[in-house]
N, C-alpha and C positions, 0 to 999 in steps of 0.2 A: 504494500500500500504506500501511498504518498501522503504528503500533508494535505493535498487537495481532497483526497478520498477520506479523510477523517482520522488518520493514524498519527495525530499530532504529537502525542506524548513520546512515542518511539522515534518519530522523525527528529524531534528537537533533542532528544537524548543522544541519538547517534550523531547528530550534527555537532553537538558540543564535544562529544568524544573525538570526532574527526579533527575539530579545531585544536583541541588540547594535544592530540597526537602530533599534528603538524608543528605546533609550538615547541613541544619537547624535542622533536627531530631537529628543528632549526637550532635549538640551544645546544644539543649534543654536537652537531656539526660545527657550530661556532667554537665550542670548547675544544674540539679536536684540532681545529686549525690553529688555535692559540697555543696549544700544547706542542704541536709539531714544529713550530717555528724556532723555539730556543734550542733545538737539537743540533744547531750548527756548532758543534764542539770543535775546538781547534785541533788540527791534525798535527801529530808529532812531527818534528822537523827531521828526525833521523829515520830512514827506512830500516826495516828489520832485515838483517842478513839471513839468507836462506842457504843452508849447507846441503849439498846434494851430490 
């Protein structure tokens, strides 16, 4: 059913759930991009010698 056909309680409940899910997803993606940027750790100046 749709909101037009009279199932308004379920329609609005699912609508609010969808909006909340999108908001959480955007927040998680924003947090992930913020965390990934500081991983630019300085690389050691000396290369490791490989014996072989």
